[in-house]
C-alpha positions in Angstrom: 2.9 -20.5 14.5 0.8 -17.1 12.4 2.2 -15.5 10.1 0.9 -12.2 8.6 0.6 -10.1 5.4 -0.8 -6.8 4.7 -2.1 -4.2 2.6 -3.5 -1.7 1.1 -1.4 1.2 2.9 -0.8 4.4 0.4 -0.8 8.4 0.2 -4.2 10.1 0.3 -5.6 13.0 0.9 -7.9 13.9 3.9 -11.7 13.2 3.6 -10.3 9.7 1.7 -10.5 6.7 2.4 -8.2 3.2 2.2 -8.6 -0.5 2.4 -6.5 -2.4 4.6 -5.6 -6.3 4.3 -4.1 -8.8 6.6 -4.1 -12.2 6.0 -3.3 -15.0 8.2 -1.2 -18.4 7.8 -0.2 -21.1 9.8 -1.8 -22.5 13.0 -5.1 -19.9 11.6 -8.3 -22.3 13.6 -6.6 -20.9 17.0 -7.1 -18.0 15.8 -9.0 -15.5 19.1 -8.6 -12.3 18.2 -7.3 -9.9 14.7 -6.3 -6.2 14.9 -5.1 -3.5 14.1 -2.5 -0.9 15.5 -1.0 2.1 14.8 1.8 3.7 15.3 2.8 8.3 14.3 6.7 8.8 13.9 7.9 9.8 18.2 4.3 8.1 19.1 3.7 4.5 21.2 1.8 1.5 18.9 -1.5 1.9 19.9 -5.0 0.2 19.4 -6.7 1.0 16.3 -9.1 -2.3 16.5 -9.8 -4.7 17.4 -12.4 -8.4 16.4 -13.3 -11.5 18.2 -13.5 -14.3 16.3 -17.9 -14.3 17.6 -18.3 -10.4 15.8 -17.5 -8.5 17.8 -15.3 -5.5 18.2 -13.5 -2.5 20.2 -12.1 0.6 18.2 -10.2 3.8 19.7 -12.2 6.4 20.2 -10.4 8.4 18.1 -11.2 6.4 15.1 -14.9 5.7 16.4 -17.9 6.6 13.4 -14.9 6.4 10.4 -13.2 3.5 10.9 -14.9 -0.2 10.7 -13.1 -3.3 11.6 -14.3 -6.8 9.4 -13.1 -10.4 8.9 -13.6 -12.6 6.6 -13.1 -16.5 9.0 -12.8 -18.5 5.9 -10.2 -16.5 4.1 -8.6 -16.1 7.7 -8.5 -12.1 6.6 -9.2 -8.8 9.1 -9.8 -5.8 7.3 -10.0 -2.5 8.4 -12.2 0.3 6.5 -10.9 3.8 6.4 -12.9 6.8 6.3 -12.6 10.0 5.9 -9.3 10.3 7.1 -7.6 12.9 8.6 -3.7 13.9 8.8 -3.3 12.6 12.6 -4.2 9.3 11.2 -1.4 8.9 9.6 1.3 6.3 10.8 2.7 2.9 10.1 -0.4 0.5 11.0 0.2 -3.3 12.3 -1.9 -6.4 12.5 -2.0 -8.1 15.3 -3.6 -11.7 16.4 -4.1 -13.6 18.8 -4.0 -16.6 19.6 -3.3 -19.4 22.5 -0.8 -18.0 24.5 1.0 -15.8 21.8 1.0 -13.0 19.6 2.0 -12.1 15.8 2.2 -9.1 14.2 2.5 -7.5 10.5 5.3 -5.8 8.9 3.3 -3.5 8.6 2.3 -0.7 6.4 2.7 3.5 5.6 -0.6 5.0 6.0 -0.3 8.7 4.6 -3.3 10.7 4.3 -2.2 14.9 3.9 -4.0 17.5 4.0 
């Protein structure tokens, strides 16, 4: 089992920045992929960014060039640096970890971008 604790959400003006963190504990040795998803009211949960244990990354087109995902394997923590935030980035952001044949989700952290 892997447990996740997220932090770093909040309220920011358009054009501002936020950094999300997600710390994993438990069976972290089996983690393959770490990532971030988001869900806005009335919308489905969507992929934001992922990062494999080797460091390769993938981003949604809507955040390319503005968001950066990174991970600290020693701390079992994944980060999402969000720059040039837009009102349409407003959502609950969820950390996701794939390990073995299973996955775990964080509790979610609210990001609100005001215009």
